[in-house]
mmCIF file as gemmi writes it, N, C-alpha and C atoms, coordinates in Angstrom:
data_model
loop_
_atom_site.group_PDB
_atom_site.id
_atom_site.type_symbol
_atom_site.label_atom_id
_atom_site.label_alt_id
_atom_site.label_comp_id
_atom_site.label_asym_id
_atom_site.label_entity_id
_atom_site.label_seq_id
_atom_site.pdbx_PDB_ins_code
_atom_site.Cartn_x
_atom_site.Cartn_y
_atom_site.Cartn_z
_atom_site.occupancy
_atom_site.B_iso_or_equiv
_atom_site.pdbx_formal_charge
_atom_site.auth_seq_id
_atom_site.auth_asym_id
_atom_site.pdbx_PDB_model_num
ATOM 1 N N . MET Axp A 1 ? -10.685 -4.592 13.894 1 0 ? 1 A 1
ATOM 2 C CA . MET Axp A 1 ? -10.673 -4.141 12.559 1 0 ? 1 A 1
ATOM 3 C C . MET Axp A 1 ? -9.636 -4.929 11.784 1 0 ? 1 A 1
ATOM 4 N N . PRO Axp A 2 ? -9.956 -5.527 10.614 1 0 ? 2 A 1
ATOM 5 C CA . PRO Axp A 2 ? -9.048 -6.341 9.875 1 0 ? 2 A 1
ATOM 6 C C . PRO Axp A 2 ? -8.041 -5.421 9.1 1 0 ? 2 A 1
ATOM 7 N N . ILE Axp A 3 ? -6.782 -5.918 8.91 1 0 ? 3 A 1
ATOM 8 C CA . ILE Axp A 3 ? -5.783 -5.155 8.256 1 0 ? 3 A 1
ATOM 9 C C . ILE Axp A 3 ? -5.912 -5.547 6.775 1 0 ? 3 A 1
ATOM 10 N N . ARG Axp A 4 ? -6.045 -4.662 5.915 1 0 ? 4 A 1
ATOM 11 C CA . ARG Axp A 4 ? -6.149 -4.798 4.507 1 0 ? 4 A 1
ATOM 12 C C . ARG Axp A 4 ? -5.139 -3.954 3.763 1 0 ? 4 A 1
ATOM 13 N N . ILE Axp A 5 ? -4.196 -4.504 3.128 1 0 ? 5 A 1
ATOM 14 C CA . ILE Axp A 5 ? -3.154 -3.672 2.385 1 0 ? 5 A 1
ATOM 15 C C . ILE Axp A 5 ? -3.908 -2.956 1.136 1 0 ? 5 A 1
ATOM 16 N N . ALA Axp A 6 ? -4.843 -3.628 0.586 1 0 ? 6 A 1
ATOM 17 C CA . ALA Axp A 6 ? -5.457 -3.03 -0.596 1 0 ? 6 A 1
ATOM 18 C C . ALA Axp A 6 ? -6.31 -1.778 -0.291 1 0 ? 6 A 1
ATOM 19 N N . SER Axp A 7 ? -6.636 -1.687 1.07 1 0 ? 7 A 1
ATOM 20 C CA . SER Axp A 7 ? -7.542 -0.597 1.458 1 0 ? 7 A 1
ATOM 21 C C . SER Axp A 7 ? -6.629 0.581 2.132 1 0 ? 7 A 1
ATOM 22 N N . SER Axp A 8 ? -5.386 0.66 1.708 1 0 ? 8 A 1
ATOM 23 C CA . SER Axp A 8 ? -4.424 1.573 2.284 1 0 ? 8 A 1
ATOM 24 C C . SER Axp A 8 ? -4.674 3.032 1.749 1 0 ? 8 A 1
ATOM 25 N N . CYS Axp A 9 ? -4.46 4.055 2.589 1 0 ? 9 A 1
ATOM 26 C CA . CYS Axp A 9 ? -4.512 5.359 2.272 1 0 ? 9 A 1
ATOM 27 C C . CYS Axp A 9 ? -3.773 5.669 0.843 1 0 ? 9 A 1
ATOM 28 N N . GLY Axp A 10 ? -2.61 5.099 0.662 1 0 ? 10 A 1
ATOM 29 C CA . GLY Axp A 10 ? -1.883 5.451 -0.508 1 0 ? 10 A 1
ATOM 30 C C . GLY Axp A 10 ? -2.588 5.129 -1.784 1 0 ? 10 A 1
ATOM 31 N N . GLN Axp A 11 ? -3.623 4.283 -1.667 1 0 ? 11 A 1
ATOM 32 C CA . GLN Axp A 11 ? -4.378 3.94 -2.965 1 0 ? 11 A 1
ATOM 33 C C . GLN Axp A 11 ? -5.764 4.615 -2.891 1 0 ? 11 A 1
ATOM 34 N N . CYS Axp A 12 ? -6.006 5.476 -1.973 1 0 ? 12 A 1
ATOM 35 C CA . CYS Axp A 12 ? -7.386 6.109 -1.808 1 0 ? 12 A 1
ATOM 36 C C . CYS Axp A 12 ? -7.504 7.466 -2.432 1 0 ? 12 A 1
ATOM 37 N N . THR Axp A 13 ? -8.665 7.795 -3.076 1 0 ? 13 A 1
ATOM 38 C CA . THR Axp A 13 ? -8.905 9.035 -3.597 1 0 ? 13 A 1
ATOM 39 C C . THR Axp A 13 ? -8.914 10.201 -2.645 1 0 ? 13 A 1
ATOM 40 N N . SER Axp A 14 ? -9.077 9.899 -1.34 1 0 ? 14 A 1
ATOM 41 C CA . SER Axp A 14 ? -9.173 10.919 -0.379 1 0 ? 14 A 1
ATOM 42 C C . SER Axp A 14 ? -7.799 11.362 0.189 1 0 ? 14 A 1
ATOM 43 N N . PHE Axp A 15 ? -6.789 10.62 -0.149 1 0 ? 15 A 1
ATOM 44 C CA . PHE Axp A 15 ? -5.338 10.865 0.299 1 0 ? 15 A 1
ATOM 45 C C . PHE Axp A 15 ? -4.79 11.978 -0.538 1 0 ? 15 A 1
ATOM 46 N N . THR Axp A 16 ? -4.247 12.962 0.17 1 0 ? 16 A 1
ATOM 47 C CA . THR Axp A 16 ? -3.586 14.05 -0.609 1 0 ? 16 A 1
ATOM 48 C C . THR Axp A 16 ? -2.019 14.008 -0.553 1 0 ? 16 A 1
ATOM 49 N N . ALA Axp A 17 ? -1.467 14.717 -1.352 1 0 ? 17 A 1
ATOM 50 C CA . ALA Axp A 17 ? 0.068 14.765 -1.364 1 0 ? 17 A 1
ATOM 51 C C . ALA Axp A 17 ? 0.609 15.242 -0.042 1 0 ? 17 A 1
ATOM 52 N N . ALA Axp A 18 ? -0.18 15.995 0.76 1 0 ? 18 A 1
ATOM 53 C CA . ALA Axp A 18 ? 0.184 16.555 2.065 1 0 ? 18 A 1
ATOM 54 C C . ALA Axp A 18 ? -0.122 15.523 3.119 1 0 ? 18 A 1
ATOM 55 N N . ASN Axp A 19 ? -0.332 14.223 2.825 1 0 ? 19 A 1
ATOM 56 C CA . ASN Axp A 19 ? -0.592 13.157 3.798 1 0 ? 19 A 1
ATOM 57 C C . ASN Axp A 19 ? -1.862 13.497 4.578 1 0 ? 19 A 1
ATOM 58 N N . PHE Axp A 20 ? -2.841 14.063 3.945 1 0 ? 20 A 1
ATOM 59 C CA . PHE Axp A 20 ? -4.111 14.424 4.738 1 0 ? 20 A 1
ATOM 60 C C . PHE Axp A 20 ? -5.212 13.646 4.142 1 0 ? 20 A 1
ATOM 61 N N . CYS Axp A 21 ? -6.121 13.167 4.946 1 0 ? 21 A 1
ATOM 62 C CA . CYS Axp A 21 ? -7.318 12.393 4.51 1 0 ? 21 A 1
ATOM 63 C C . CYS Axp A 21 ? -8.425 13.463 4.354 1 0 ? 21 A 1
ATOM 64 N N . ASN Axp A 22 ? -8.948 13.586 3.172 1 0 ? 22 A 1
ATOM 65 C CA . ASN Axp A 22 ? -10.047 14.598 2.995 1 0 ? 22 A 1
ATOM 66 C C . ASN Axp A 22 ? -11.432 13.997 3.533 1 0 ? 22 A 1
ATOM 67 N N . THR Axp A 23 ? -11.523 12.735 3.663 1 0 ? 23 A 1
ATOM 68 C CA . THR Axp A 23 ? -12.781 12.199 4.216 1 0 ? 23 A 1
ATOM 69 C C . THR Axp A 23 ? -12.845 12.287 5.739 1 0 ? 23 A 1
ATOM 70 N N . HIS Axp A 24 ? -11.776 11.972 6.502 1 0 ? 24 A 1
ATOM 71 C CA . HIS Axp A 24 ? -11.746 12.054 7.875 1 0 ? 24 A 1
ATOM 72 C C . HIS Axp A 24 ? -11.18 13.343 8.471 1 0 ? 24 A 1
ATOM 73 N N . GLU Axp A 25 ? -10.49 14.178 7.548 1 0 ? 25 A 1
ATOM 74 C CA . GLU Axp A 25 ? -9.962 15.438 8.023 1 0 ? 25 A 1
ATOM 75 C C . GLU Axp A 25 ? -8.93 15.201 9.043 1 0 ? 25 A 1
ATOM 76 N N . VAL Axp A 26 ? -8 14.36 8.779 1 0 ? 26 A 1
ATOM 77 C CA . VAL Axp A 26 ? -6.883 14.06 9.766 1 0 ? 26 A 1
ATOM 78 C C . VAL Axp A 26 ? -5.598 13.795 8.92 1 0 ? 26 A 1
ATOM 79 N N . LYS Axp A 27 ? -4.403 13.951 9.518 1 0 ? 27 A 1
ATOM 80 C CA . LYS Axp A 27 ? -3.265 13.546 8.961 1 0 ? 27 A 1
ATOM 81 C C . LYS Axp A 27 ? -3.007 12.121 8.937 1 0 ? 27 A 1
ATOM 82 N N . VAL Axp A 28 ? -2.573 11.536 7.901 1 0 ? 28 A 1
ATOM 83 C CA . VAL Axp A 28 ? -2.451 10.082 7.753 1 0 ? 28 A 1
ATOM 84 C C . VAL Axp A 28 ? -1.096 9.755 6.987 1 0 ? 28 A 1
ATOM 85 N N . ASN Axp A 29 ? -0.816 8.536 6.767 1 0 ? 29 A 1
ATOM 86 C CA . ASN Axp A 29 ? 0.196 8.095 5.764 1 0 ? 29 A 1
ATOM 87 C C . ASN Axp A 29 ? -0.32 6.991 4.944 1 0 ? 29 A 1
ATOM 88 N N . GLU Axp A 30 ? 0.44 6.645 3.934 1 0 ? 30 A 1
ATOM 89 C CA . GLU Axp A 30 ? -0.043 5.702 3.011 1 0 ? 30 A 1
ATOM 90 C C . GLU Axp A 30 ? -0.173 4.325 3.504 1 0 ? 30 A 1
ATOM 91 N N . LYS Axp A 31 ? 0.335 4.003 4.697 1 0 ? 31 A 1
ATOM 92 C CA . LYS Axp A 31 ? 0.12 2.674 5.258 1 0 ? 31 A 1
ATOM 93 C C . LYS Axp A 31 ? -1.132 2.421 6.056 1 0 ? 31 A 1
ATOM 94 N N . TYR Axp A 32 ? -1.88 3.559 6.405 1 0 ? 32 A 1
ATOM 95 C CA . TYR Axp A 32 ? -3.06 3.463 7.073 1 0 ? 32 A 1
ATOM 96 C C . TYR Axp A 32 ? -4.17 2.751 6.341 1 0 ? 32 A 1
ATOM 97 N N . THR Axp A 33 ? -5.135 2.107 6.969 1 0 ? 33 A 1
ATOM 98 C CA . THR Axp A 33 ? -6.358 1.557 6.237 1 0 ? 33 A 1
ATOM 99 C C . THR Axp A 33 ? -7.559 1.99 7.036 1 0 ? 33 A 1
ATOM 100 N N . CYS Axp A 34 ? -8.687 1.943 6.227 1 0 ? 34 A 1
ATOM 101 C CA . CYS Axp A 34 ? -10.026 2.267 6.833 1 0 ? 34 A 1
ATOM 102 C C . CYS Axp A 34 ? -11.188 1.628 6.033 1 0 ? 34 A 1
ATOM 103 N N . ASP Axp A 35 ? -12.371 1.637 6.528 1 0 ? 35 A 1
ATOM 104 C CA . ASP Axp A 35 ? -13.537 1.11 5.886 1 0 ? 35 A 1
ATOM 105 C C . ASP Axp A 35 ? -14.216 2.056 4.989 1 0 ? 35 A 1
ATOM 106 N N . GLN Axp A 36 ? -13.795 3.313 4.841 1 0 ? 36 A 1
ATOM 107 C CA . GLN Axp A 36 ? -14.375 4.271 3.938 1 0 ? 36 A 1
ATOM 108 C C . GLN Axp A 36 ? -13.392 4.478 2.795 1 0 ? 36 A 1
ATOM 109 N N . PHE Axp A 37 ? -12.577 3.501 2.438 1 0 ? 37 A 1
ATOM 110 C CA . PHE Axp A 37 ? -11.625 3.564 1.43 1 0 ? 37 A 1
ATOM 111 C C . PHE Axp A 37 ? -12.301 3.678 0.038 1 0 ? 37 A 1
ATOM 112 N N . SER Axp A 38 ? -11.711 4.537 -0.77 1 0 ? 38 A 1
ATOM 113 C CA . SER Axp A 38 ? -12.269 4.755 -2.088 1 0 ? 38 A 1
ATOM 114 C C . SER Axp A 38 ? -11.113 4.623 -3.159 1 0 ? 38 A 1
ATOM 115 N N . SER Axp A 39 ? -11.095 3.548 -3.879 1 0 ? 39 A 1
ATOM 116 C CA . SER Axp A 39 ? -9.996 3.204 -4.734 1 0 ? 39 A 1
ATOM 117 C C . SER Axp A 39 ? -9.699 4.188 -5.929 1 0 ? 39 A 1
ATOM 118 N N . GLU Axp A 40 ? -8.507 4.475 -6.222 1 0 ? 40 A 1
ATOM 119 C CA . GLU Axp A 40 ? -8.117 5.234 -7.281 1 0 ? 40 A 1
ATOM 120 C C . GLU Axp A 40 ? -8.21 4.347 -8.515 1 0 ? 40 A 1
ATOM 121 N N . GLY Axp A 41 ? -8.307 4.944 -9.729 1 0 ? 41 A 1
ATOM 122 C CA . GLY Axp A 41 ? -8.416 4.124 -10.886 1 0 ? 41 A 1
ATOM 123 C C . GLY Axp A 41 ? -7.15 3.378 -11.266 1 0 ? 41 A 1
ATOM 124 N N . ASP Axp A 42 ? -6.093 4.016 -10.939 1 0 ? 42 A 1
ATOM 125 C CA . ASP Axp A 42 ? -4.754 3.221 -11.262 1 0 ? 42 A 1
ATOM 126 C C . ASP Axp A 42 ? -3.972 2.876 -10.013 1 0 ? 42 A 1
ATOM 127 N N . LEU Axp A 43 ? -3.214 1.767 -10.131 1 0 ? 43 A 1
ATOM 128 C CA . LEU Axp A 43 ? -2.523 1.388 -8.948 1 0 ? 43 A 1
ATOM 129 C C . LEU Axp A 43 ? -1.256 2.324 -8.664 1 0 ? 43 A 1
ATOM 130 N N . ASN Axp A 44 ? -0.959 2.421 -7.407 1 0 ? 44 A 1
ATOM 131 C CA . ASN Axp A 44 ? 0.215 3.234 -6.976 1 0 ? 44 A 1
ATOM 132 C C . ASN Axp A 44 ? 1.441 2.389 -7.355 1 0 ? 44 A 1
ATOM 133 N N . LYS Axp A 45 ? 2.204 2.749 -8.342 1 0 ? 45 A 1
ATOM 134 C CA . LYS Axp A 45 ? 3.317 2.021 -8.745 1 0 ? 45 A 1
ATOM 135 C C . LYS Axp A 45 ? 4.481 1.995 -7.747 1 0 ? 45 A 1
ATOM 136 N N . SER Axp A 46 ? 4.409 2.852 -6.787 1 0 ? 46 A 1
ATOM 137 C CA . SER Axp A 46 ? 5.527 2.851 -5.66 1 0 ? 46 A 1
ATOM 138 C C . SER Axp A 46 ? 5.429 1.715 -4.761 1 0 ? 46 A 1
ATOM 139 N N . ILE Axp A 47 ? 4.291 0.999 -4.8 1 0 ? 47 A 1
ATOM 140 C CA . ILE Axp A 47 ? 4.071 -0.174 -3.95 1 0 ? 47 A 1
ATOM 141 C C . ILE Axp A 47 ? 4.362 -1.455 -4.765 1 0 ? 47 A 1
ATOM 142 N N . ASP Axp A 48 ? 5.614 -1.723 -4.864 1 0 ? 48 A 1
ATOM 143 C CA . ASP Axp A 48 ? 6.091 -2.899 -5.656 1 0 ? 48 A 1
ATOM 144 C C . ASP Axp A 48 ? 7.08 -3.676 -4.92 1 0 ? 48 A 1
ATOM 145 N N . CYS Axp A 49 ? 7.686 -4.685 -5.329 1 0 ? 49 A 1
ATOM 146 C CA . CYS Axp A 49 ? 8.597 -5.561 -4.698 1 0 ? 49 A 1
ATOM 147 C C . CYS Axp A 49 ? 9.805 -4.801 -4.142 1 0 ? 49 A 1
ATOM 148 N N . GLY Axp A 50 ? 10.239 -3.79 -4.891 1 0 ? 50 A 1
ATOM 149 C CA . GLY Axp A 50 ? 11.46 -3.084 -4.366 1 0 ? 50 A 1
ATOM 150 C C . GLY Axp A 50 ? 11.162 -2.171 -3.116 1 0 ? 50 A 1
ATOM 151 N N . THR Axp A 51 ? 9.853 -1.933 -2.787 1 0 ? 51 A 1
ATOM 152 C CA . THR Axp A 51 ? 9.495 -1.271 -1.574 1 0 ? 51 A 1
ATOM 153 C C . THR Axp A 51 ? 8.898 -2.16 -0.556 1 0 ? 51 A 1
ATOM 154 N N . CYS Axp A 52 ? 8.823 -3.464 -0.745 1 0 ? 52 A 1
ATOM 155 C CA . CYS Axp A 52 ? 8.213 -4.389 0.1 1 0 ? 52 A 1
ATOM 156 C C . CYS Axp A 52 ? 9.14 -4.914 1.291 1 0 ? 52 A 1
ATOM 157 N N . ALA Axp A 53 ? 8.654 -4.998 2.41 1 0 ? 53 A 1
ATOM 158 C CA . ALA Axp A 53 ? 9.361 -5.454 3.536 1 0 ? 53 A 1
ATOM 159 C C . ALA Axp A 53 ? 9.865 -6.936 3.452 1 0 ? 53 A 1
ATOM 160 N N . ARG Axp A 54 ? 9.205 -7.692 2.591 1 0 ? 54 A 1
ATOM 161 C CA . ARG Axp A 54 ? 9.499 -9.07 2.358 1 0 ? 54 A 1
ATOM 162 C C . ARG Axp A 54 ? 10.437 -9.46 1.238 1 0 ? 54 A 1
ATOM 163 N N . PHE Axp A 55 ? 10.757 -8.36 0.389 1 0 ? 55 A 1
ATOM 164 C CA . PHE Axp A 55 ? 11.544 -8.551 -0.802 1 0 ? 55 A 1
ATOM 165 C C . PHE Axp A 55 ? 12.949 -9.178 -0.501 1 0 ? 55 A 1
ATOM 166 N N . LYS Axp A 56 ? 13.227 -10.349 -1.093 1 0 ? 56 A 1
ATOM 167 C CA . LYS Axp A 56 ? 14.497 -11.045 -0.97 1 0 ? 56 A 1
ATOM 168 C C . LYS Axp A 56 ? 14.56 -11.792 0.376 1 0 ? 56 A 1
ATOM 169 N N . ARG Axp A 57 ? 13.358 -11.991 0.987 1 0 ? 57 A 1
ATOM 170 C CA . ARG Axp A 57 ? 13.387 -12.74 2.38 1 0 ? 57 A 1
ATOM 171 C C . ARG Axp A 57 ? 12.681 -14.066 2.2 1 0 ? 57 A 1
ATOM 172 N N . GLU Axp A 58 ? 12.908 -14.873 3.099 1 0 ? 58 A 1
ATOM 173 C CA . GLU Axp A 58 ? 12.159 -16.274 3.141 1 0 ? 58 A 1
ATOM 174 C C . GLU Axp A 58 ? 10.733 -16.113 3.145 1 0 ? 58 A 1
ATOM 175 N N . ASP Axp A 59 ? 10.076 -15.041 3.82 1 0 ? 59 A 1
ATOM 176 C CA . ASP Axp A 59 ? 8.624 -15.029 3.914 1 0 ? 59 A 1
ATOM 177 C C . ASP Axp A 59 ? 7.943 -14.341 2.686 1 0 ? 59 A 1
ATOM 178 N N . CYS Axp A 60 ? 8.739 -14.113 1.653 1 0 ? 60 A 1
ATOM 179 C CA . CYS Axp A 60 ? 8.159 -13.559 0.318 1 0 ? 60 A 1
ATOM 180 C C . CYS Axp A 60 ? 7.31 -14.56 -0.193 1 0 ? 60 A 1
ATOM 181 N N . VAL Axp A 61 ? 6.153 -14.238 -0.696 1 0 ? 61 A 1
ATOM 182 C CA . VAL Axp A 61 ? 5.187 -15.209 -1.29 1 0 ? 61 A 1
ATOM 183 C C . VAL Axp A 61 ? 5.681 -15.768 -2.641 1 0 ? 61 A 1
ATOM 184 N N . HIS Axp A 62 ? 6.39 -14.912 -3.41 1 0 ? 62 A 1
ATOM 185 C CA . HIS Axp A 62 ? 6.804 -15.366 -4.622 1 0 ? 62 A 1
ATOM 186 C C . HIS Axp A 62 ? 8.403 -15.016 -4.831 1 0 ? 62 A 1
ATOM 187 N N . PRO Axp A 63 ? 9.168 -15.774 -4.058 1 0 ? 63 A 1
ATOM 188 C CA . PRO Axp A 63 ? 10.613 -15.521 -4.019 1 0 ? 63 A 1
ATOM 189 C C . PRO Axp A 63 ? 11.332 -15.766 -5.33 1 0 ? 63 A 1
ATOM 190 N N . ASP Axp A 64 ? 10.813 -16.726 -6.122 1 0 ? 64 A 1
ATOM 191 C CA . ASP Axp A 64 ? 11.464 -17.084 -7.381 1 0 ? 64 A 1
ATOM 192 C C . ASP Axp A 64 ? 11.203 -15.957 -8.52 1 0 ? 64 A 1
ATOM 193 N N . ILE Axp A 65 ? 10.082 -15.243 -8.381 1 0 ? 65 A 1
ATOM 194 C CA . ILE Axp A 65 ? 9.783 -14.274 -9.463 1 0 ? 65 A 1
ATOM 195 C C . ILE Axp A 65 ? 9.748 -12.84 -9.099 1 0 ? 65 A 1
ATOM 196 N N . ALA Axp A 66 ? 9.834 -12.581 -7.709 1 0 ? 66 A 1
ATOM 197 C CA . ALA Axp A 66 ? 9.821 -11.219 -7.275 1 0 ? 66 A 1
ATOM 198 C C . ALA Axp A 66 ? 10.905 -10.41 -7.813 1 0 ? 66 A 1
ATOM 199 N N . THR Axp A 67 ? 10.615 -9.228 -8.255 1 0 ? 67 A 1
ATOM 200 C CA . THR Axp A 67 ? 11.637 -8.235 -8.839 1 0 ? 67 A 1
ATOM 201 C C . THR Axp A 67 ? 11.169 -6.843 -8.596 1 0 ? 67 A 1
ATOM 202 N N . LYS Axp A 68 ? 12.074 -6.004 -8.603 1 0 ? 68 A 1
ATOM 203 C CA . LYS Axp A 68 ? 11.696 -4.513 -8.405 1 0 ? 68 A 1
ATOM 204 C C . LYS Axp A 68 ? 10.876 -4.133 -9.533 1 0 ? 68 A 1
ATOM 205 N N . GLY Axp A 69 ? 9.832 -3.377 -9.171 1 0 ? 69 A 1
ATOM 206 C CA . GLY Axp A 69 ? 8.816 -2.933 -10.162 1 0 ? 69 A 1
ATOM 207 C C . GLY Axp A 69 ? 7.683 -3.824 -10.273 1 0 ? 69 A 1
ATOM 208 N N . MET Axp A 70 ? 7.656 -5.06 -9.805 1 0 ? 70 A 1
ATOM 209 C CA . MET Axp A 70 ? 6.554 -5.988 -9.931 1 0 ? 70 A 1
ATOM 210 C C . MET Axp A 70 ? 5.541 -5.581 -8.787 1 0 ? 70 A 1
ATOM 211 N N . LEU Axp A 71 ? 4.243 -5.561 -9.103 1 0 ? 71 A 1
ATOM 212 C CA . LEU Axp A 71 ? 3.223 -5.35 -8.191 1 0 ? 71 A 1
ATOM 213 C C . LEU Axp A 71 ? 2.709 -6.684 -7.665 1 0 ? 71 A 1
ATOM 214 N N . CYS Axp A 72 ? 2.377 -6.753 -6.378 1 0 ? 72 A 1
ATOM 215 C CA . CYS Axp A 72 ? 1.957 -7.972 -5.733 1 0 ? 72 A 1
ATOM 216 C C . CYS Axp A 72 ? 0.834 -7.717 -4.766 1 0 ? 72 A 1
ATOM 217 N N . THR Axp A 73 ? -0.078 -8.619 -4.617 1 0 ? 73 A 1
ATOM 218 C CA . THR Axp A 73 ? -1.198 -8.385 -3.62 1 0 ? 73 A 1
ATOM 219 C C . THR Axp A 73 ? -0.721 -8.689 -2.224 1 0 ? 73 A 1
ATOM 220 N N . SER Axp A 74 ? 0.448 -9.254 -2.055 1 0 ? 74 A 1
ATOM 221 C CA . SER Axp A 74 ? 1.026 -9.67 -0.69 1 0 ? 74 A 1
ATOM 222 C C . SER Axp A 74 ? 2.027 -8.669 -0.257 1 0 ? 74 A 1
ATOM 223 N N . TRP Axp A 75 ? 2.054 -7.476 -0.916 1 0 ? 75 A 1
ATOM 224 C CA . TRP Axp A 75 ? 3.024 -6.369 -0.528 1 0 ? 75 A 1
ATOM 225 C C . TRP Axp A 75 ? 2.894 -5.997 0.901 1 0 ? 75 A 1
ATOM 226 N N . ALA Axp A 76 ? 4.003 -5.774 1.61 1 0 ? 76 A 1
ATOM 227 C CA . ALA Axp A 76 ? 3.999 -5.32 2.975 1 0 ? 76 A 1
ATOM 228 C C . ALA Axp A 76 ? 4.824 -4.092 3.065 1 0 ? 76 A 1
ATOM 229 N N . PRO Axp A 77 ? 4.422 -3.095 3.865 1 0 ? 77 A 1
ATOM 230 C CA . PRO Axp A 77 ? 5.24 -1.838 3.916 1 0 ? 77 A 1
ATOM 231 C C . PRO Axp A 77 ? 6.462 -1.962 4.743 1 0 ? 77 A 1
ATOM 232 N N . LYS Axp A 78 ? 7.496 -1.324 4.486 1 0 ? 78 A 1
ATOM 233 C CA . LYS Axp A 78 ? 8.691 -1.357 5.18 1 0 ? 78 A 1
ATOM 234 C C . LYS Axp A 78 ? 8.475 -0.317 6.329 1 0 ? 78 A 1
ATOM 235 N N . ILE Axp A 79 ? 8.851 -0.75 7.483 1 0 ? 79 A 1
ATOM 236 C CA . ILE Axp A 79 ? 8.526 0.129 8.731 1 0 ? 79 A 1
ATOM 237 C C . ILE Axp A 79 ? 9.914 0.676 9.253 1 0 ? 79 A 1
């Protein structure tokens, strides 16, 4: 199964505040991904450079412009 940040539970309409997936009826977290992902209308603003594992590191895709609050398609969760 391919890993897709954009299909993460944190952006899915089935993800509840109690970290529960209403589609699969299991406990999950915002970092999980699946093929039955259903996107919310708005982006989750907590997934930005300030919460990215690559922020201020050499492997950041946009090191010259990355700043806290900026959204990026190359975001990686901190583990």
